[in-house]
LOMIDREN-168707 format. One line per 10 residues: number of its first residue (from 1); their letters; for each residue x, y, z of C-alpha. Coordinates in nm, 4 decimals. Example, Ala and Ser with C-alpha at 12.3 -4.5 7.8 and 13.67 -1.06 7.14 Angstrom:
BEGIN
1> AS> 1.2300/-0.4500/0.7800 ~ 1.3670/-0.1060/0.7140
//
This chain:
BEGIN
1> MKKYNHIQTL> 8.5350/-1.9955/6.5626 ~ 8.7173/-1.8813/6.2569 ~ 9.0946/-1.8569/6.2870 ~ 9.3215/-1.5617/6.1597 ~ 9.6375/-1.6334/6.0696 ~ 9.9377/-1.5102/6.3444 ~ 10.1031/-1.2054/6.2610 ~ 10.4730/-1.2570/6.3700 ~ 10.5685/-0.9113/6.3355 ~ 10.7711/-0.6837/6.6514
11> FFAGIILFFS> 10.5933/-0.4109/6.8225 ~ 10.7908/-0.0689/6.8645 ~ 10.5428/0.1424/7.0516 ~ 10.8133/0.1722/7.3307 ~ 11.0142/0.4224/7.1434 ~ 10.7495/0.6789/7.2031 ~ 10.8581/0.8500/7.4268 ~ 10.6454/1.1591/7.5758 ~ 10.2915/1.1665/7.5590 ~ 10.1701/1.3854/7.2009
21> ACKKDYGNLN> 9.7713/1.2894/7.2662 ~ 9.7287/1.4235/7.6032 ~ 9.5139/1.7083/7.6876 ~ 9.6254/1.8797/8.0423 ~ 9.8928/2.1481/8.0673 ~ 10.1354/1.9768/8.2601 ~ 10.4495/2.1619/8.0147 ~ 10.6123/2.1153/7.6974 ~ 10.6915/1.7586/7.6808 ~ 10.7628/1.7110/7.3626
31> GPTVEAYQNN> 11.1176/1.8613/7.3420 ~ 11.2764/1.7487/7.7020 ~ 11.4495/1.3993/7.6580 ~ 11.4636/1.1373/7.8558 ~ 11.8197/1.2225/7.9901 ~ 11.6687/1.5620/8.0935 ~ 11.4360/1.4031/8.3639 ~ 11.7237/1.1658/8.4287 ~ 11.9514/1.4697/8.5277 ~ 11.8530/1.5036/8.8797
41> ATAAELNNLV> 11.5173/1.6146/8.8098 ~ 11.2923/1.8202/9.0572 ~ 11.0115/1.7210/9.2479 ~ 10.7946/1.9814/8.9923 ~ 10.9092/1.8024/8.7074 ~ 10.8511/1.4630/8.8705 ~ 10.5147/1.5711/8.9077 ~ 10.4778/1.6432/8.5468 ~ 10.5154/1.3199/8.4615 ~ 10.3095/1.1845/8.6919
51> SGIESGMRNS> 10.0348/1.3685/8.5517 ~ 10.1008/1.3320/8.1988 ~ 10.0413/0.9538/8.2812 ~ 9.7019/0.9962/8.4348 ~ 9.6308/1.1549/8.1396 ~ 9.7975/0.9181/7.8848 ~ 9.5665/0.6384/8.0955 ~ 9.2619/0.8249/7.9324 ~ 9.3652/0.8279/7.5872 ~ 9.1606/0.5452/7.3747
61> IAFYLDDVGT> 9.0097/0.4024/7.6581 ~ 8.6859/0.4405/7.4550 ~ 8.8606/0.1745/7.1430 ~ 8.9330/-0.0318/7.4440 ~ 8.5422/-0.0395/7.5200 ~ 8.3931/-0.0602/7.2562 ~ 8.6388/-0.3874/7.1259 ~ 8.5614/-0.5692/7.4437 ~ 8.1786/-0.4441/7.4889 ~ 8.1237/-0.5482/7.1359
71> IGREVYRFSP> 8.3197/-0.8827/7.0641 ~ 8.1792/-0.9517/7.4553 ~ 7.8787/-0.8618/7.2539 ~ 7.7193/-0.6149/7.5693 ~ 7.7333/-0.3201/7.2504 ~ 7.6740/-0.2130/6.8590 ~ 7.8955/0.0664/6.8016 ~ 7.7556/0.2084/6.4700 ~ 7.9337/0.4466/6.2795 ~ 7.9046/0.5690/5.9388
81> SEPRYVTDLL> 8.2367/0.6313/5.8965 ~ 8.3660/0.3158/5.9894 ~ 8.1689/-0.0012/5.9760 ~ 8.4142/-0.2101/6.0904 ~ 8.2692/-0.1508/6.4572 ~ 7.9919/-0.4413/6.2790 ~ 8.2034/-0.5978/6.0028 ~ 8.5632/-0.7408/6.1723 ~ 8.4934/-0.6893/6.5706 ~ 8.1677/-0.9311/6.4868
91> GANDAELSGS> 8.3411/-1.1291/6.1937 ~ 8.0621/-1.0577/5.9467 ~ 8.0933/-1.2455/5.5936 ~ 8.3946/-1.3871/5.6872 ~ 8.5602/-1.0609/5.8216 ~ 8.8473/-1.1028/6.0055 ~ 9.1204/-0.9608/6.3047 ~ 9.3794/-0.7269/6.1030 ~ 9.6627/-0.6535/6.3553 ~ 9.6380/-0.3369/6.1376
101> NFYIATPWAS> 9.3461/-0.2045/6.1795 ~ 9.2964/0.0639/6.4480 ~ 9.0773/-0.1009/6.6865 ~ 9.3610/-0.2768/6.8460 ~ 9.6563/-0.0311/6.7155 ~ 9.4976/0.2452/6.8601 ~ 9.4295/0.1093/7.2021 ~ 9.7798/-0.0658/7.2617 ~ 9.9821/0.1889/7.1078 ~ 9.8257/0.4485/7.3737
111> RYRVIKNCNV> 9.8825/0.1618/7.6653 ~ 10.2595/0.1487/7.5669 ~ 10.2683/0.5193/7.5623 ~ 10.1798/0.5126/7.8905 ~ 10.4392/0.2657/8.0075 ~ 10.7281/0.4274/7.8347 ~ 10.6573/0.6968/8.0714 ~ 10.6105/0.5002/8.3399 ~ 10.9837/0.3641/8.2891 ~ 11.0729/0.7554/8.2122
121> LIDAANSTTL> 10.9367/0.8364/8.5759 ~ 11.1368/0.5637/8.7209 ~ 11.4326/0.6130/8.5957 ~ 11.3848/0.9666/8.6952 ~ 11.3007/0.9119/9.0691 ~ 11.5883/0.6576/9.0943 ~ 11.8617/0.9113/8.9593 ~ 11.7630/1.2826/9.1308 ~ 11.9625/1.3619/9.4429 ~ 11.6497/1.6560/9.5065
131> ITDAQKKGYI> 11.4545/1.3731/9.6882 ~ 11.4279/1.1524/9.9520 ~ 11.4647/0.8125/9.9402 ~ 11.1029/0.7549/10.0907 ~ 10.9705/0.9890/9.7891 ~ 11.1687/0.8062/9.5310 ~ 10.9350/0.5091/9.6471 ~ 10.5878/0.6806/9.6288 ~ 10.7003/0.7846/9.2808 ~ 10.8015/0.4537/9.1635
141> GFAKTIKAHQ> 10.5703/0.2631/9.3694 ~ 10.2637/0.4738/9.1281 ~ 10.4911/0.4411/8.8380 ~ 10.4923/0.0401/8.8649 ~ 10.1589/-0.0318/8.9675 ~ 9.9854/0.1798/8.6638 ~ 10.2368/0.0139/8.4232 ~ 10.1287/-0.3244/8.5541 ~ 9.7694/-0.2116/8.4393 ~ 9.8470/-0.0707/8.1518
151> LLMNLNLTYS> 10.0051/-0.3669/8.0240 ~ 9.6945/-0.6499/8.1993 ~ 9.4479/-0.3857/7.9618 ~ 9.6789/-0.4510/7.6232 ~ 9.7174/-0.9004/7.7553 ~ 9.3295/-0.8909/7.7916 ~ 9.2942/-0.7973/7.4025 ~ 9.5643/-1.0074/7.2801 ~ 9.5421/-1.3501/7.5535 ~ 9.7617/-1.6222/7.4186
161> NGIRVDVADP> 9.9416/-1.3604/7.1526 ~ 10.0710/-1.2481/7.4349 ~ 10.2036/-0.9117/7.4822 ~ 10.5991/-0.7635/7.5249 ~ 10.6641/-0.6676/7.9224 ~ 11.0270/-0.5144/7.8979 ~ 11.0131/-0.2102/7.6525 ~ 11.2440/0.0077/7.9014 ~ 11.4984/0.0376/7.6250 ~ 11.3133/0.1173/7.3043
171> DNLGPVVDYD> 11.6761/-0.0296/7.1114 ~ 11.6648/-0.3820/7.3195 ~ 11.2947/-0.4691/7.3521 ~ 11.2575/-0.7957/7.5571 ~ 11.0523/-1.0572/7.3782 ~ 10.6855/-1.1061/7.3351 ~ 10.5420/-1.3682/7.6134 ~ 10.2326/-1.5206/7.6221 ~ 9.9344/-1.5185/7.8321 ~ 10.0636/-1.7071/8.1899
181> AGLAAILSLL> 10.3750/-1.5647/8.1874 ~ 10.2517/-1.2202/8.0812 ~ 9.9855/-1.2588/8.3879 ~ 10.2793/-1.3484/8.6264 ~ 10.4989/-1.0482/8.5078 ~ 10.2121/-0.7990/8.5722 ~ 10.1394/-0.9583/8.9190 ~ 10.5450/-0.9862/8.9634 ~ 10.4942/-0.5692/8.8821 ~ 10.2425/-0.4983/9.1394
191> DDAKTDLAGA> 10.4106/-0.6796/9.4549 ~ 10.7503/-0.4933/9.3713 ~ 10.5133/-0.1868/9.3807 ~ 10.3406/-0.2886/9.7227 ~ 10.7087/-0.3351/9.8529 ~ 10.7743/0.0422/9.7447 ~ 10.4656/0.1876/9.8831 ~ 10.5145/0.0712/10.2370 ~ 10.7496/0.2555/10.2715 ~ 10.6529/0.6009/10.0978
201> DVQFPLAGFS> 10.6156/0.9182/10.1372 ~ 10.3547/1.0558/9.8301 ~ 10.3393/1.4027/9.7872 ~ 10.2535/1.4420/9.4293 ~ 9.8673/1.5361/9.3002 ~ 9.6646/1.2964/9.1974 ~ 9.3407/1.3148/8.9833 ~ 9.0666/1.0626/9.0121 ~ 9.2297/0.8958/9.3252 ~ 8.9989/1.0280/9.5931
211> AFGDAAGLLK> 9.0762/0.8528/9.9397 ~ 9.3580/0.6961/9.7608 ~ 9.6168/0.8995/9.6758 ~ 9.8524/0.9296/9.9245 ~ 10.1151/0.6100/9.9958 ~ 9.8144/0.4255/10.2360 ~ 9.5278/0.4829/9.9194 ~ 9.7761/0.3791/9.6224 ~ 9.8785/0.0735/9.8381 ~ 9.5123/-0.0005/9.8449
221> FNRALAARVD> 9.4571/0.0447/9.4750 ~ 9.7613/-0.1607/9.3863 ~ 9.6303/-0.4068/9.5961 ~ 9.2584/-0.4255/9.4443 ~ 9.4374/-0.4475/9.1199 ~ 9.6397/-0.7279/9.2308 ~ 9.2918/-0.9257/9.3496 ~ 9.1925/-0.8939/9.0096 ~ 9.4796/-1.0458/8.8291 ~ 9.4636/-1.2975/9.1271
231> IYEAKWSDAL> 9.1390/-1.4448/8.9607 ~ 9.2709/-1.4488/8.5966 ~ 9.5536/-1.6690/8.7245 ~ 9.2610/-1.8830/8.9572 ~ 9.4814/-1.7540/9.2385 ~ 9.1320/-1.7622/9.5185 ~ 9.3202/-1.7806/9.8284 ~ 9.6091/-1.4594/9.7072 ~ 9.2561/-1.2827/9.5724 ~ 9.1133/-1.3214/9.9123
241> TALNESFFDL> 9.4656/-1.1744/10.0850 ~ 9.5055/-0.9064/9.8390 ~ 9.1764/-0.8099/9.8938 ~ 9.1845/-0.7503/10.2523 ~ 9.5298/-0.5105/10.1872 ~ 9.2436/-0.3484/9.9416 ~ 8.9673/-0.1101/9.9698 ~ 8.7119/-0.3968/9.9563 ~ 8.4242/-0.3065/10.2026 ~ 8.0727/-0.5674/10.1981
251> NGDFYTGVND> 7.9487/-0.3007/10.3172 ~ 8.0664/0.0074/10.1422 ~ 7.9709/0.2183/9.8650 ~ 7.9911/0.0561/9.5198 ~ 8.1394/0.3194/9.3466 ~ 8.4192/0.4066/9.6159 ~ 8.7395/0.3190/9.3727 ~ 8.9623/0.4784/9.1760 ~ 8.8539/0.6274/8.8190 ~ 8.9965/0.8084/8.5174
261> VFGTGSGDQL> 8.8611/1.1552/8.5596 ~ 8.7294/1.4441/8.2496 ~ 8.6483/1.7886/8.2720 ~ 8.5451/2.0808/8.0351 ~ 8.8271/2.2500/8.1555 ~ 9.0845/2.4773/7.8808 ~ 9.2970/2.1852/7.7654 ~ 9.1522/1.8849/7.9653 ~ 8.9348/1.6351/7.8346 ~ 8.6228/1.5089/7.8040
271> NPAFIPQNQN> 8.5388/1.1497/7.8220 ~ 8.5189/0.9760/7.5500 ~ 8.2926/0.6937/7.5741 ~ 7.9996/0.8943/7.6112 ~ 7.7329/0.9934/7.3620 ~ 7.4426/1.1710/7.4387 ~ 7.0905/0.9896/7.4340 ~ 6.8477/0.9412/7.0864 ~ 7.1344/1.0440/6.8615 ~ 7.1155/0.9405/6.4633
281> GEVRVAHPSF> 7.4444/0.8551/6.3321 ~ 7.7210/0.7783/6.5938 ~ 7.5479/0.5952/6.8464 ~ 7.6350/0.3129/7.0535 ~ 7.3012/0.0643/7.2031 ~ 7.3146/-0.2136/7.4376 ~ 7.2931/-0.5300/7.2879 ~ 6.9292/-0.6361/7.2703 ~ 7.0078/-0.9414/7.4808 ~ 7.1237/-0.7070/7.7872
291> ARDIAANDDR> 6.7360/-0.6395/7.8311 ~ 6.6421/-0.9658/7.7479 ~ 6.8456/-1.1205/7.9851 ~ 6.8050/-0.9372/8.2922 ~ 6.5960/-1.0565/8.6049 ~ 6.2880/-0.8288/8.6668 ~ 6.3249/-0.5385/8.8939 ~ 6.7239/-0.5408/8.8503 ~ 6.7692/-0.2035/8.8830 ~ 7.0771/-0.1867/8.6034
301> INKTSLRNST> 6.8397/-0.1877/8.3343 ~ 6.8761/0.1964/8.3756 ~ 7.2824/0.1093/8.2372 ~ 7.0278/0.1264/7.9435 ~ 6.8070/0.3982/7.8310 ~ 6.4713/0.3209/7.5769 ~ 6.5613/0.5502/7.2836 ~ 6.2344/0.7343/7.1236 ~ 6.3172/0.5080/6.7903 ~ 6.4853/0.2253/6.7290
311> ASIPAGLSSN> 6.8302/0.2314/6.5886 ~ 6.9010/0.0492/6.3002 ~ 7.2015/-0.0042/6.0240 ~ 7.1338/-0.1973/5.6862 ~ 7.4481/-0.4843/5.7697 ~ 7.1188/-0.6143/5.9810 ~ 7.1807/-0.4673/6.3151 ~ 6.9276/-0.3205/6.5556 ~ 6.8489/-0.2283/6.8906 ~ 6.5831/0.0127/7.0358
321> RDVWVYTSST> 6.8137/0.1584/7.3636 ~ 7.0776/0.3813/7.4479 ~ 7.4092/0.2612/7.6696 ~ 7.3651/0.4869/7.9448 ~ 7.7004/0.4041/8.2045 ~ 7.7993/0.7372/8.1190 ~ 7.5479/0.9704/8.1141 ~ 7.8069/1.2890/8.0706 ~ 8.0458/1.4466/7.8984 ~ 8.2858/1.4680/8.2501
331> APIPVIRNEE> 8.1372/1.1223/8.3806 ~ 8.4119/0.9498/8.5093 ~ 8.5210/0.5771/8.3725 ~ 8.6191/0.3257/8.6597 ~ 8.9664/0.2275/8.6639 ~ 8.8352/-0.0350/8.9850 ~ 8.5649/0.0188/9.1859 ~ 8.4178/-0.1981/9.5009 ~ 8.1536/-0.3488/9.4029 ~ 8.4263/-0.5428/9.1501
341> LILIYAEANI> 8.5919/-0.6066/9.4804 ~ 8.2932/-0.7733/9.6490 ~ 8.2003/-0.9849/9.3209 ~ 8.6024/-1.0916/9.3191 ~ 8.5238/-1.1802/9.6856 ~ 8.2448/-1.3751/9.5958 ~ 8.4246/-1.5442/9.3169 ~ 8.6882/-1.6398/9.5140 ~ 8.4619/-1.7988/9.7807 ~ 8.2580/-1.9777/9.5217
351> QLNKFSEAIK> 8.5648/-2.1305/9.3464 ~ 8.7002/-2.2378/9.7475 ~ 8.3986/-2.3838/9.8029 ~ 8.2838/-2.1343/10.0757 ~ 7.9338/-2.1213/9.9246 ~ 7.7795/-1.9463/10.2016 ~ 7.9975/-1.6872/10.2074 ~ 7.9892/-1.6285/9.8784 ~ 7.6081/-1.6333/9.8637 ~ 7.6404/-1.3360/10.1467
361> ALNVIRSKHG> 7.8518/-1.1319/9.9110 ~ 7.6277/-1.2160/9.6137 ~ 7.3273/-1.1043/9.8508 ~ 7.5412/-0.7387/9.8887 ~ 7.5478/-0.7023/9.5335 ~ 7.1303/-0.8628/9.4564 ~ 6.9792/-0.6406/9.7145 ~ 7.1145/-0.3095/9.6195 ~ 7.0114/-0.3538/9.2761 ~ 6.6351/-0.4667/9.3992
371> LGNYGGAQTQ> 6.6494/-0.8206/9.3898 ~ 6.6071/-1.0738/9.6704 ~ 6.8439/-1.2988/9.8375 ~ 6.9676/-1.5809/9.5636 ~ 6.7694/-1.8929/9.6369 ~ 6.9267/-2.1134/9.3850 ~ 7.0881/-2.4069/9.3684 ~ 7.4389/-2.4170/9.6388 ~ 7.6400/-2.5726/9.3771 ~ 7.9467/-2.4287/9.2779
381> AALIEEMLYE> 7.8565/-2.4853/8.8803 ~ 7.5302/-2.2947/8.9773 ~ 7.6918/-1.9935/9.2103 ~ 7.9415/-1.9430/8.8979 ~ 7.6863/-1.8889/8.6845 ~ 7.4862/-1.6922/8.9529 ~ 7.8533/-1.4230/9.0303 ~ 7.8667/-1.4335/8.5502 ~ 7.5490/-1.3017/8.5948 ~ 7.6154/-1.0494/8.8888
391> RRYSLYFEGH> 7.8959/-0.9218/8.7323 ~ 7.7534/-0.9090/8.3545 ~ 7.5403/-0.6214/8.4916 ~ 7.6967/-0.5084/8.7593 ~ 8.0330/-0.3996/8.5782 ~ 7.8489/-0.3383/8.2203 ~ 8.0374/-0.1205/7.9701 ~ 8.3384/-0.1032/8.1942 ~ 8.5068/-0.3993/8.0073 ~ 8.4817/-0.7070/8.1758
401> RWIDMRRYNK> 8.2059/-0.9122/8.0369 ~ 8.4326/-1.0747/7.6983 ~ 8.7107/-1.1284/7.9056 ~ 8.5049/-1.2928/8.2271 ~ 8.3507/-1.5475/7.9884 ~ 8.7082/-1.6279/7.7996 ~ 8.8196/-1.7072/8.1835 ~ 8.5427/-1.9310/8.2173 ~ 8.5370/-2.0949/7.8597 ~ 8.1689/-1.9809/7.7399
411> LDELPIDRTG> 8.2359/-1.7695/7.4930 ~ 8.0388/-1.9904/7.2675 ~ 7.7513/-1.9173/7.4957 ~ 7.7553/-1.5254/7.3969 ~ 7.4866/-1.4656/7.1136 ~ 7.5479/-1.4828/6.7239 ~ 7.4184/-1.1337/6.5621 ~ 7.3610/-1.2676/6.2327 ~ 7.4506/-1.6006/6.0219 ~ 7.8150/-1.6143/6.0006
421> DDVWTEFPLP> 7.9361/-1.3843/6.2904 ~ 8.1577/-1.4873/6.5156 ~ 8.2617/-1.4464/6.8471 ~ 8.6548/-1.3468/6.8474 ~ 8.9084/-1.5269/7.1473 ~ 9.1704/-1.2839/7.1039 ~ 9.3111/-0.9915/6.8829 ~ 9.6429/-1.0519/6.6640 ~ 9.9249/-0.8527/6.7982 ~ 9.9520/-0.5440/6.6642
431> VTE> 10.1485/-0.4570/6.3006 ~ 10.3334/-0.1634/6.2741 ~ 10.5053/-0.0266/5.9698
//
């Protein structure tokens, strides 16, 4: 792999106080100051902050998915106006990843805007006297949980280059911490939120949370995210404990979970990862290995669709399949869902040498996607390969493949598209002017 120059530049995204990019109508948040929300905020004002946090979570999500999907060789993003999708992200012609380019600066800043808003909500809820203590815990537990999720998304991008966890004071930002410290801080934040939510009264409305919009549901969502972090930290027993406190259901609907949601209403936002089938020009197509490597009769082939004509670009890339995961402009994008939790359950059991339990979970996935029961070797190495296959196709273009292959030191197994291309390990920290 090519190496890039490590950029030691401080990133001041934390100074952005409010969400200029959010689309929902939740009041004028450009005029008010942080102090205004710390001065006995009403429930309605706190609810506006919650709505802004939810709306902000959707911003730049397509950039994140294209980043991890392209480097993870899930997709190609062909854009006549933006060649860096197929140069920088694929390492073509000695290209290097730059901390000043849109593919890191844009999603990174969007996540820190949400984190800032979470910090504002925590401070506002703590300082008001107009709601009960249990209601305060609801706002704070929600904010800490979302903050942890947003930090994890940025850490997924920069990996060993780390993240800045402490951005509560824009004039006194905390240090950039490394990957392990970042994961530990994220898990600690989720655990703090768990304590808050255990005694919470949630009265605020939430979109995209379905059955998980009350205190008990938010707690299950929190534990689902904790299980994800636990496997990143290789805390296999802890992952199983977190799953038991989440909405994990071995026999449940795969799509039960929490989503970023979109709509066509005035002031709402459309799914930015949706591109219609058979377009020319701006397209997102499946990496050719997606269809090449899939098992016969696996219905997850339908996450892509055959094009009327092959899409290609002069840079030497082509594909005859569109990405068809998000099939409309209002399709939700999962934050976390039950199918991932089942796969986390399988992975943790594999790592704990509980092979029969792992195979039971893998067979749940296989049977619902048109495959027979697992018949391979019952060894840890063989079952890890099977688990990674199931994660690859079940969680296709949901933001996992590159991270999974990195976790298992298998980035060198991802296909190289052209002579001289690279598979990057991480992004540099962003540069801000």
